[in-house]
C-alpha positions in Angstrom: -110.8 -169.9 -63.5 -112.4 -172.9 -65.2 -111.2 -174.1 -68.7 -110.5 -177.1 -70.8 -107.3 -177.2 -72.7 -105.7 -179.4 -75.3 -102.1 -179.3 -76.5 -100.3 -181.3 -79.2 -97.3 -180.9 -81.5 -96.5 -183.3 -84.4 -93.6 -183.5 -86.8 -95.8 -184.1 -89.8 -93.7 -185.4 -92.7 -90.5 -183.7 -91.5 -87.6 -185.5 -89.7 -87.6 -182.9 -86.8 -90.2 -180.8 -85.1 -89.3 -177.1 -85.0 -92.5 -176.1 -83.3 -92.9 -175.5 -79.6 -96.1 -175.2 -77.6 -96.7 -174.6 -73.9 -99.3 -173.4 -71.4 -98.9 -172.4 -67.7 -101.4 -171.2 -65.1 -101.7 -170.0 -61.6 -104.9 -169.7 -59.6 -105.9 -166.4 -61.4 -103.9 -166.3 -64.7 -103.4 -168.5 -67.8 -100.6 -168.3 -70.4 -100.7 -170.0 -73.8 -97.7 -169.9 -76.2 -97.0 -171.3 -79.7 -93.9 -170.9 -81.8 -92.7 -172.1 -85.2 -88.9 -172.2 -85.6 -87.2 -171.3 -88.8 -83.6 -172.0 -89.7 -81.2 -174.7 -90.6 -80.5 -178.0 -88.8 -81.4 -177.6 -85.2 -81.3 -173.8 -85.1 -85.1 -173.3 -85.8 -85.9 -175.6 -82.9 -83.5 -173.6 -80.6 -85.1 -170.3 -81.6 -88.6 -171.6 -80.8 -87.4 -173.3 -77.6 -85.7 -170.1 -76.3 -88.8 -168.0 -77.1 -91.3 -170.4 -75.4 -89.1 -171.3 -72.5 -88.3 -167.6 -71.8 -91.9 -166.5 -71.9 -93.1 -169.4 -69.7 -90.3 -168.8 -67.1 -91.1 -165.1 -67.1 -94.8 -165.9 -66.4 -93.8 -168.2 -63.6 -91.8 -165.4 -61.9 -94.3 -162.6 -62.5 -97.7 -164.2 -61.9 -98.3 -163.8 -58.2 -101.0 -165.0 -58.9 -101.8 -162.4 -61.6 -99.7 -160.4 -64.1 -99.8 -156.7 -63.1 -99.8 -155.2 -66.6 -100.7 -157.7 -69.3 -99.7 -156.0 -72.5 -96.5 -154.6 -70.9 -95.6 -158.1 -69.8 -96.2 -159.5 -73.3 -94.2 -156.7 -74.9 -91.2 -157.2 -72.5 -91.3 -161.0 -72.8 -91.3 -161.1 -76.6 -88.6 -158.3 -76.9 -86.3 -160.1 -74.5 -86.9 -163.5 -76.1 -85.9 -161.9 -79.4 -82.7 -160.5 -77.8 -81.9 -163.9 -76.2 -82.1 -165.6 -79.6 -79.7 -163.0 -81.1 -77.3 -163.5 -78.2 -77.4 -167.2 -78.8 -76.4 -166.6 -82.5 -73.7 -164.2 -81.5 -72.2 -166.7 -78.9 -72.3 -169.4 -81.5 -70.8 -167.2 -84.3 -73.7 -167.9 -86.6 -73.9 -165.7 -89.7 -77.6 -165.1 -89.1 -79.7 -165.6 -86.0 -82.3 -168.3 -86.2 -85.9 -167.2 -86.2 -89.3 -168.2 -84.9 -92.9 -167.0 -85.2 -94.7 -166.5 -81.9 -98.2 -166.2 -80.5 -98.6 -165.6 -76.7 -102.0 -165.2 -75.1 -102.6 -164.2 -71.5 -106.1 -164.7 -69.8 -107.0 -163.0 -66.5 -110.3 -162.0 -65.0 -112.1 -163.6 -68.0 -110.2 -161.2 -70.4 -107.7 -162.3 -73.0 -104.7 -160.4 -74.3 -102.4 -161.6 -77.0 -99.4 -160.6 -79.0 -97.9 -162.2 -82.1 -95.2 -161.9 -84.8 -95.2 -164.0 -87.9 -97.8 -166.3 -89.4 -98.7 -168.6 -86.5 -102.3 -167.8 -85.8 -104.8 -167.3 -83.0 -108.5 -167.8 -83.6 -111.2 -166.7 -81.1 -114.3 -168.8 -82.0 -117.6 -167.7 -80.5 -121.0 -169.2 -81.2 -119.8 -171.2 -84.2 -118.0 -168.4 -86.0 -114.5 -166.8 -85.9 -115.0 -163.7 -83.8 -111.4 -162.6 -84.0 -108.2 -163.8 -85.8 -104.6 -162.6 -85.8 -103.3 -161.1 -89.1 -100.4 -162.9 -90.7 -97.2 -160.9 -90.9 -96.4 -162.2 -94.4 -95.9 -160.9 -97.9 -98.9 -162.9 -99.0 -101.2 -161.2 -96.5 -100.0 -157.8 -97.7 -100.9 -158.8 -101.3 -104.3 -159.9 -100.1 -104.9 -156.6 -98.2 -103.9 -154.7 -101.4 -106.3 -156.7 -103.6 -103.4 -158.1 -105.7 -104.4 -161.7 -105.1 -107.5 -163.6 -104.0 -107.8 -166.4 -101.3 -107.9 -169.2 -103.9 -104.7 -168.0 -105.5 -103.1 -167.3 -102.2 -103.4 -171.0 -101.1 -101.1 -172.0 -104.0 -98.8 -169.0 -104.1 -95.0 -169.8 -103.8 -94.5 -166.9 -101.4 -97.1 -168.1 -98.9 -94.4 -168.9 -96.2 -92.4 -165.7 -96.5 -92.9 -163.6 -93.4 -91.6 -160.1 -92.5 -91.8 -160.2 -88.7 -90.5 -162.8 -86.3 -88.3 -163.2 -83.2 -84.6 -163.6 -83.9 -83.0 -162.8 -87.3 -81.3 -159.5 -88.0 -84.3 -157.1 -87.7 -86.4 -156.1 -84.7 -89.8 -157.8 -84.7 -93.0 -155.9 -85.5 -95.1 -157.2 -82.6 -98.8 -156.8 -82.9 -101.0 -156.6 -79.8 -104.7 -157.2 -79.3 -107.1 -155.0 -77.4 -108.4 -156.6 -74.2 -111.0 -159.2 -75.3 -113.7 -160.3 -72.7 -114.3 -164.0 -72.8 -117.7 -165.6 -72.3 -118.7 -169.1 -71.4 -118.0 -171.6 -74.2 -115.6 -169.3 -76.1 -112.7 -171.2 -77.7 -109.2 -169.9 -78.3 -107.2 -172.0 -80.8 -103.5 -171.1 -81.5 -101.7 -173.0 -84.2 -98.7 -173.0 -86.6 -99.1 -172.8 -90.4 -98.7 -176.6 -90.7 -102.3 -176.7 -89.2 -104.1 -173.7 -90.6 -102.4 -173.9 -94.0 -104.1 -177.2 -94.7 -107.5 -176.2 -93.3 -110.3 -173.8 -94.1 -111.9 -171.4 -91.6 -115.0 -173.7 -91.7 -112.9 -176.6 -90.6 -112.1 -174.8 -87.4 -115.6 -173.6 -86.7 -117.4 -176.8 -87.6 -115.0 -179.4 -86.3 -114.3 -177.6 -83.0 -117.9 -176.7 -82.3 -118.4 -179.7 -80.0 -117.7 -178.8 -76.4 -115.3 -181.7 -75.9 -112.2 -180.3 -77.5 -110.2 -183.2 -76.1 -111.8 -185.3 -78.8 -112.3 -182.8 -81.6 -108.8 -181.2 -81.5 -106.8 -184.3 -82.4 -109.2 -185.1 -85.1 -108.7 -181.6 -86.6 -104.9 -182.3 -86.5 -105.5 -185.6 -88.2 -107.4 -183.8 -91.0 -104.6 -181.2 -91.5 -101.9 -183.9 -91.5 -103.8 -186.0 -94.0 -104.3 -183.0 -96.3 -100.6 -182.1 -96.0 -99.6 -185.5 -97.3 -95.9 -186.3 -97.9 -94.9 -182.6 -97.7 -96.8 -181.8 -94.5 -95.0 -179.3 -92.2 -94.8 -179.6 -88.4 -98.3 -179.2 -86.9 -98.9 -177.7 -83.4 -102.0 -176.5 -81.7 -103.3 -175.3 -78.4 -107.1 -175.3 -78.0 -108.7 -173.8 -74.9 -112.4 -173.8 -74.1 -113.4 -171.2 -71.5 -116.3 -172.1 -69.3 -115.7 -170.2 -66.1 -119.4 -169.2 -66.0 -120.7 -172.7 -66.3 -122.9 -173.8 -63.3 -121.6 -177.3 -63.6 -117.9 -178.0 -64.0 -117.0 -180.5 -66.8 -115.1 -183.6 -65.7 -112.2 -182.8 -68.1 -111.9 -179.2 -67.2 -109.2 -177.5 -65.1 -110.4 -175.5 -62.1 -107.8 -173.3 -60.4 -110.0 -172.4 -57.4 -108.2 -174.8 -55.0 -104.7 -173.9 -56.1 -102.5 -172.3 -53.5 -101.9 -168.6 -54.0 -98.3 -169.2 -55.2 -99.0 -172.4 -57.2 -98.0 -172.7 -60.9 -98.8 -175.6 -63.3 -97.0 -175.8 -66.7 -96.9 -178.1 -69.7 -94.3 -177.4 -72.3 -93.1 -179.5 -75.3 -89.4 -180.0 -75.6 -86.9 -181.7 -77.9 -88.0 -185.1 -79.0 -86.1 -187.7 -81.0 -88.6 -188.2 -83.9 -87.7 -190.3 -87.0 -84.1 -190.5 -85.7 -83.3 -193.1 -88.4 -83.8 -190.4 -91.1 -81.2 -187.9 -92.3 -81.4 -184.8 -90.2 -82.5 -186.6 -87.0 -81.2 -185.3 -83.7 -78.9 -187.4 -81.6 -78.9 -187.4 -77.8 -75.7 -185.4 -77.8 -77.3 -182.8 -80.1 -80.3 -182.4 -77.8 -78.3 -182.2 -74.5 -75.9 -179.6 -76.1 -78.8 -177.6 -77.4 -80.6 -177.6 -74.0 -77.4 -176.3 -72.2 -77.0 -173.5 -74.8 -80.7 -172.5 -74.6 -80.5 -172.2 -70.8 -77.4 -170.1 -71.1 -79.1 -167.7 -73.5 -82.2 -167.4 -71.4 -80.4 -166.9 -68.1 -79.0 -163.6 -69.3 -82.5 -162.1 -69.4 -84.0 -164.0 -66.4 -83.6 -161.4 -63.7 
């Protein structure tokens, strides 16, 4: 496999960052995950952390060096991550389990498979246009589908952040799966939370990520989304992956897995960060350490 990848998560104008992003790869398989936590102080972050950490650790155990059944793997991971979040809420005697959106994408043999719940999005950009896009699990999307509202009104609608499917909470998630999608050289997969896409247009993605060097264009796209979000900007997180396995010449910034050992795994995952700790709602070191211990306890029940 040959690909270039960019990962970043920003708090925006919020005191804490409830988003989580991660990628992990072996010699023959690549996993991308983005989650947007929802809930009160700390709990949204924990839901997103449990989901992303559980999925990544499951990949690390199962990719030897490939996942045997891609869609079954995604289904099992997302369902078990949902149960782990509920277990955490039960153990902490919370009145309601925290929640998180999720997008998980698996690439093997130049074919992509993805699953999602909520309104974090995956875009497949090919030859300067959006070839495929996940469909938001939101009330607003349902209104758009039914012709009750147009795109212009949707951008200002007060219910734009109300979703009906997620991991955690009191209801089982409605997880949507893609068909297998072959990837071609120069295809781009961009996965992001609503803090990014909510402040951008489809043209912003296609035009501003059209340059091959996503290591330069991706942070500039996040700059634009953050500037448009202003003083109310939500957390912003994005993974951008340019696929160029078929290129005859390898780009200097690309990742090549050809020389990796058969059992090798590389992972990059965002964790808890003390951002804007001087503001109300900031996390202390004790808060973070306690949360990490509780997350690991919840995940370990399903890590067999």
